TORBA-49683 format. One line per 10 residues: number of its first residue (from 1); their letters; for each residue y, z, x of C-alpha. Coordinates in Angstrom, 1 decimal. Example, Ala and Ser with C-alpha at 12.3 -4.5 7.8 and 13.67 -1.06 7.14 Angstrom:
2
1) as) -4.5,7.8,12.3  -1.1,7.1,13.7;
END
This chain:
364
1) mrlrlvpvla) 0.6,129.2,21.1  3.1,130.7,23.4  2.6,127.9,25.8  3.6,125.4,23.1  6.8,127.2,22.3  8.0,127.1,25.9  8.5,123.3,26.0  10.1,123.5,22.6  12.4,126.2,23.7  13.1,124.3,26.9;
11) avlavstvwl) 13.9,121.2,24.9  16.1,123.2,22.5  17.8,124.8,25.5  18.4,121.4,27.1  19.7,120.0,23.8  21.9,123.0,23.4  23.2,122.7,26.9  23.9,119.1,26.4  25.7,119.9,23.1  27.6,122.6,24.8;
21) vfetkrlaev) 28.7,120.3,27.5  29.8,117.7,25.1  31.4,120.3,22.8  33.2,121.8,25.8  34.4,118.4,26.9  35.5,117.7,23.4  37.3,121.0,23.1  38.9,120.4,26.5  40.0,117.0,25.3  41.4,118.5,22.1;
31) agrfevearq) 43.1,121.3,24.0  44.5,118.7,26.4  45.8,116.6,23.6  47.3,119.7,21.9  48.9,120.6,25.2  50.4,117.1,25.5  51.6,117.2,21.9  53.0,120.7,22.5  54.9,119.5,25.6  56.1,116.5,23.7;
41) ahaiaaheaq) 57.2,118.7,20.8  58.9,121.1,23.3  60.7,118.1,24.9  61.7,116.8,21.5  62.8,120.2,20.5  64.8,120.6,23.7  66.4,117.2,23.2  67.2,118.0,19.6  68.7,121.3,20.7  70.8,119.5,23.3;
51) qaqaardsla) 71.9,117.0,20.6  72.6,119.8,18.2  74.7,121.6,20.9  76.5,118.3,21.7  77.1,117.9,18.0  78.4,121.4,17.7  80.7,120.8,20.8  81.9,117.5,19.3  82.5,119.2,16.0  84.5,121.9,17.7;
61) gmsaevrrle) 86.5,119.3,19.6  87.1,117.4,16.4  88.2,120.5,14.6  90.7,121.2,17.4  91.9,117.6,17.2  92.2,117.9,13.5  94.3,121.0,13.9  96.4,119.3,16.5  96.9,116.3,14.2  97.7,118.5,11.3;
71) tevgrsteql) 100.3,120.2,13.4  101.8,116.9,14.5  101.7,115.6,10.9  103.5,118.8,9.8  106.2,118.2,12.5  106.5,114.6,11.7  106.8,115.5,8.0  109.6,117.9,8.8  111.3,115.3,11.1  111.0,112.7,8.4;
81) agmaevvkkr) 112.4,115.1,5.8  115.3,115.9,8.2  115.9,112.2,8.8  115.7,111.4,5.1  118.3,114.2,4.5  120.5,112.7,7.2  120.1,109.2,5.8  120.8,110.5,2.3  124.0,112.3,3.5  125.2,109.2,5.4;
91) teaetaraea) 124.4,107.0,2.5  126.4,109.3,0.2  129.3,109.4,2.7  129.3,105.6,3.0  129.1,105.2,-0.7  132.0,107.6,-1.2  134.0,105.8,1.5  133.3,102.4,-0.1  134.2,103.8,-3.5  137.4,105.3,-2.1;
101) eaaasarsla) 138.3,102.0,-0.4  137.6,100.1,-3.6  139.8,102.5,-5.5  142.5,102.2,-2.9  142.2,98.4,-3.0  142.4,98.5,-6.8  145.5,100.7,-6.6  147.1,98.4,-4.1  146.6,95.5,-6.5  148.0,97.4,-9.4;
111) pipegvrvcl) 151.7,96.9,-10.1  154.1,99.5,-8.6  155.4,101.9,-11.3  159.0,101.0,-12.2  160.4,104.4,-11.1  158.7,104.0,-7.7  159.9,100.4,-7.4  163.5,101.6,-8.0  163.1,104.3,-5.3  161.7,101.9,-2.7;
121) aalheclhae) 164.4,99.3,-3.4  167.1,102.0,-2.9  165.5,103.2,0.3  165.3,99.6,1.6  168.9,99.1,0.8  170.1,102.3,2.5  168.0,101.5,5.6  169.3,98.0,5.8  172.8,99.1,5.3  172.4,101.3,8.4;
131) gflhqrflsa) 171.0,98.4,10.4  167.3,99.3,10.2  165.8,96.0,9.1  162.2,96.2,10.4  160.7,98.6,7.9  159.1,97.3,4.7  157.3,99.5,2.1  154.4,97.5,0.6  153.4,99.9,-2.1  153.3,103.5,-3.5;
141) saldgfglhe) 151.5,104.8,-6.5  153.7,107.7,-7.7  156.9,109.7,-7.0  157.2,113.5,-7.8  158.6,116.7,-6.4  156.2,116.5,-3.5  157.2,113.0,-2.4  155.8,109.5,-2.5  152.0,109.1,-2.9  149.6,106.5,-1.6;
151) vellvtdadg) 152.2,104.9,0.6  151.8,101.7,2.6  154.5,100.7,5.2  154.8,97.8,7.6  157.0,98.1,10.6  157.7,95.1,12.9  158.9,95.3,16.5  162.4,94.1,17.3  161.0,90.9,18.8  159.0,90.2,15.6;
161) lgveylrakk) 155.7,90.0,17.5  154.3,93.6,17.2  153.3,95.0,13.9  152.6,98.6,12.9  150.8,99.5,9.7  151.0,103.0,8.1  148.8,104.1,5.2  149.2,107.7,4.0  148.4,109.8,0.9  151.8,111.3,0.9;
171) miaeldrgkg) 155.3,110.7,2.4  158.3,113.0,2.4  161.9,112.3,3.4  163.7,115.0,5.4  167.4,114.6,5.7  169.5,116.5,8.2  173.1,116.5,7.0  174.6,117.9,10.2  172.8,115.5,12.6  173.0,112.4,10.3;
181) klvlrffegt) 169.2,112.0,10.7  166.5,110.9,8.3  162.8,111.6,9.0  160.1,109.9,6.9  157.0,112.0,7.5  153.5,110.6,6.6  150.5,112.8,5.9  146.7,112.2,5.5  146.2,108.6,6.5  146.0,106.2,9.4;
191) rtkdgvrael) 148.4,104.4,11.7  147.4,101.0,13.1  149.3,99.6,16.1  148.2,96.7,18.3  144.8,96.6,16.6  144.2,100.3,17.3  143.8,102.6,14.3  144.4,106.4,14.7  144.4,109.2,12.2  147.7,110.8,11.4;
201) aadgwplvfq) 148.3,114.3,12.7  147.8,117.3,10.4  151.5,118.1,10.5  152.4,114.5,9.7  153.6,111.5,11.6  157.4,111.1,11.7  159.5,107.9,11.5  163.0,108.8,12.6  166.3,107.0,11.7  169.5,108.2,13.4;
211) pidarmfeer) 172.4,108.0,13.2  172.7,107.4,9.4  175.2,108.1,6.7  173.5,111.2,5.3  175.8,111.3,2.3  174.7,107.8,1.2  171.0,108.7,1.3  171.6,111.9,-0.6  173.7,110.1,-3.2  171.3,107.2,-3.6;
221) lpylvrpegi) 168.0,109.0,-3.3  168.4,112.5,-4.7  164.9,112.5,-6.1  163.3,111.7,-2.8  165.2,113.3,0.2  165.0,116.9,1.1  168.4,117.7,2.6  169.1,120.6,4.9  172.1,121.8,6.8  175.7,121.1,6.0;
231) ypepavgerk) 177.9,118.1,6.6  180.2,118.5,9.6  183.8,119.3,8.8  186.2,116.6,9.7  188.8,117.4,12.3  192.3,118.4,11.2  194.1,115.4,9.9  190.9,113.3,10.1  189.9,111.4,7.0  186.4,112.1,5.8;
241) rpasdldpit) 185.6,108.4,5.7  187.7,105.5,7.0  189.1,103.3,4.3  187.8,100.3,6.2  184.2,101.5,5.8  182.1,99.4,3.4  180.0,101.0,0.8  176.2,100.4,1.1  176.0,97.7,-1.5  179.0,95.7,-0.3;
251) rlqwldrfdr) 177.7,96.0,3.3  174.4,94.6,2.3  176.1,91.7,0.4  178.1,90.8,3.6  174.9,91.0,5.7  173.2,88.7,3.3  176.2,86.2,3.6  176.0,86.4,7.4  172.2,85.5,7.2  173.1,82.5,5.1;
261) lladagtaee) 175.8,81.4,7.4  173.8,81.7,10.6  170.5,80.4,9.2  171.2,76.8,10.2  174.1,77.2,12.6  172.6,75.0,15.3  172.9,77.6,18.0  170.5,77.7,21.0  169.5,81.2,19.9  168.7,82.3,16.3;
271) lrinrcrglh) 171.7,84.7,15.6  171.6,87.6,13.2  174.1,90.3,12.3  172.1,93.4,12.5  174.7,96.0,11.7  178.2,96.2,10.3  180.2,99.3,9.5  183.5,98.1,7.9  186.0,95.4,7.2  189.7,95.3,8.1;
281) eghflsvqll) 192.2,92.5,8.1  189.5,89.8,8.1  187.6,91.4,11.0  184.2,93.1,10.5  184.0,96.4,12.3  181.3,98.0,14.5  179.1,94.9,14.6  175.8,94.5,16.3  174.7,90.8,16.9  171.2,89.9,18.0;
291) gtdnqhrlls) 170.0,86.5,19.4  166.3,85.6,19.4  164.1,82.6,20.1  162.0,80.8,17.5  159.2,83.4,18.0  161.7,86.2,17.3  161.7,87.5,20.8  165.0,89.2,21.7  167.1,87.1,24.2  170.5,88.6,23.8;
301) sadcermaie) 172.5,91.3,22.0  176.2,92.2,21.5  177.9,95.3,20.3  181.6,95.0,19.5  184.3,96.9,17.7  185.5,93.8,15.9  184.1,90.4,14.9  185.5,87.6,12.8  184.5,84.1,11.6  187.0,81.9,13.2;
311) vdeaagvvsl) 187.8,78.5,11.6  189.6,75.7,13.4  190.2,73.2,10.5  191.9,70.7,12.7  189.0,70.4,15.1  186.4,71.0,12.4  184.9,73.9,14.4  183.6,77.3,13.3  182.9,80.2,15.8  182.0,83.8,15.9;
321) llkngvlrrg) 184.8,85.7,17.5  183.8,89.0,19.2  186.3,91.5,20.5  186.1,94.8,22.5  182.4,95.2,23.3  179.5,94.4,25.5  177.3,91.3,25.7  173.7,91.6,27.1  171.8,88.4,28.1  169.1,87.9,30.7;
331) gvestitaeg) 169.3,91.4,31.9  173.0,91.0,32.7  175.7,93.1,30.8  179.1,91.6,30.4  182.3,93.1,28.9  183.9,91.6,25.9  187.7,92.1,26.1  190.3,92.4,23.3  191.1,88.7,23.8  187.7,87.9,22.4;
341) frmllpkvtp) 184.5,86.0,23.2  183.7,82.9,21.1  180.2,81.7,20.1  180.3,78.2,18.6  178.4,77.5,15.4  178.0,73.7,15.9  176.3,72.9,12.5  178.6,75.0,10.3  181.6,73.2,8.8  184.9,75.0,7.9;
351) kqaldimlgm) 184.2,74.4,4.2  180.8,76.0,4.5  182.2,79.0,6.3  185.0,79.4,3.7  182.5,79.1,0.8  179.8,81.4,2.1  182.3,84.0,3.4  184.5,83.9,0.3  187.4,83.0,2.4  187.0,86.1,4.7;
361) vvtk) 187.7,84.2,7.9  190.5,83.9,10.5  192.1,80.7,11.4  192.8,79.4,14.9;
END
């Protein structure tokens, strides 16, 4: 019985051994597979950890970039706000300037108030009577105790080529009785000369006229001039004003007649009587004569004590007769003696001279 069990046990042992071998091999294969899978899982986990770290690093970088961009956006927003404020202020300034110019243009087109017109006309007459012919007031809006307001003045050069334009919010007239001087002072505006515009000084820009008959300006323009000082006392035995002196209105009338007489006189130069103080025995006193070309450039001038319109009816000739003075032409100065210097007016007839000058001529 026991002998029968031995083979059986041996067979069982053999089978068990074979099973164990196969089981061990299977378990080894399973363990190897698990180890491979574990290694793969570890590698995957390490790769995912690297990716997670890279993602975290990228996120941190993006956060820093976002903060930088937010800072730049904030700065840009502030700059844009500042630029918008500057643009707004400039736009408001330009709008205000355009509105002011439009208002000034509208005022310049508006008719001059009658009182202002009378004042400007009287000022023109007084200046012309004193021989200042190159100033022309274009407009003014009002006249009060502070002066003329919104004034425009055009001043031409003696040769007629240069032009000066003054525009000011206010103009006052300062009269010095003792010096015989008038100063027109312009405030808050611009002065344009030879195409260059400049702002007027804070204390005003002066336009000076001297010598002048201060009494005439004070009498004709009491509402405009601001007189100061006292008139000089005449010397003992001296008359305050020579009887031969012309009053301003009469002087202007004679200057106008001279303009008509010389307008088409046929002379090589265009002649004009610029100044005349008085009239005595058919002779005009303290006369200034200017000769220009057709472009109003000064070619000659003469200052003489006496001047007359001389008529030679027999010869049908009319001349200007200058006495006691100085003639300037081409840079040369010549003396005019008491015997006189004649300037022929070839196109003027004796009748024309007598009619225009109301017979105030001398005959040869």
